[in-house]
Every structure is written in C-alpha cells, then in structure tokens.
C-alpha positions, 0 to 999 in steps of 0.5 A: 147838331152838336151838344156844344152849341148852348142855343141848341142844347135842349132841342139837341137832346130832344131829337138826338141821343149822344154817347162816348166810346173809347176805341184803341188801335196800334200805331206803326210802332206798336204803341196803343193810341186812344180815340175818344169817339163822341157819337150822335144818334137819332132818337127815332133810329137809335142804331143809325149813327148820324155824326161822330167826333174823334179826339186822339190821345197818343203817347210819344215813344220813349227816347224818340223825337216828339214833334207834335205834328209828326206824332199827329200825322203818324197817329192819323195814318195809323188810324186810317190803317186801322179803318182799312184793317178793321183793327179797332178794339175797346176795353169792356168790364167783364160784368158790363152788358150792352144796353138795348138799343145801342151800338155795342162792340162785337166780341172777337178775341181772335183779332186781339192777340196783341191787345189782350196782353194790355188788358187789365185782369177785370177787363176784356178786349173786344173788336169794333168793326166800325168805329 
C-alpha cells in the first residue's frame, strides 16, 4: 500500500510505518551514487520490511559523454554489485542515535575506507548490510 495513492492515505498510515533512508555506493568509476530508499513496515512488526522503493541520484563523470541511458544502466549495474558485495553505506550525524523499533545501520568502519574520505567533519559513515 503506497502512500502516493490518496484514497488509501489514512488506512496506509493506520496499518504501516514509513521512512526514508539515503544509502550510498560507489559506481565503477569510483563516484558516489545516492539511492533514496522509501521503506514500508507493518505497525505490528516494525522491523520487518514490507516494501522498498528506490530513487537513484547519479552524477555524470566530468568530461565523460553523459548519455542518460548509459548512466542509468551503469548505476543499476553498480547497485547490483553493491548488493552482492554488501557495499552500501550512509552518513550519520555523530550525535544521532537510532530510534527504538527501527532498522538502523550497523557500524562497520573497516568496510568504509573510501567512504570515510568523503564524510563531513560532523558525520560518520556506517555500513548498511541490507539496503
């Protein structure tokens, strides 16, 4: 039950919890790709993922031929590789703690040597096992 359907809006929020999480992975050129994941959970089982929708934000490499279909294909193939290698990460404020009853990223700095270089001073990178 998607939130976008106005006729189901009230029933959806009575039955399900929704959240968004930004996950990142590297493409085949080492560029960071962002995927916004809109997740849906049952209120009765808040840690069981029911549905996820992905929106990708990729940046064309400077000086490269930016064909959108090639960029999309490359991003999806890199996403697939990130799934296989469990190479997703996110940026978390150092002061932010995980809310009880939600799926939180598992801290794993050893997998994030390249990601940590891009982190802002007030952010930590954390690995995500299953985006």
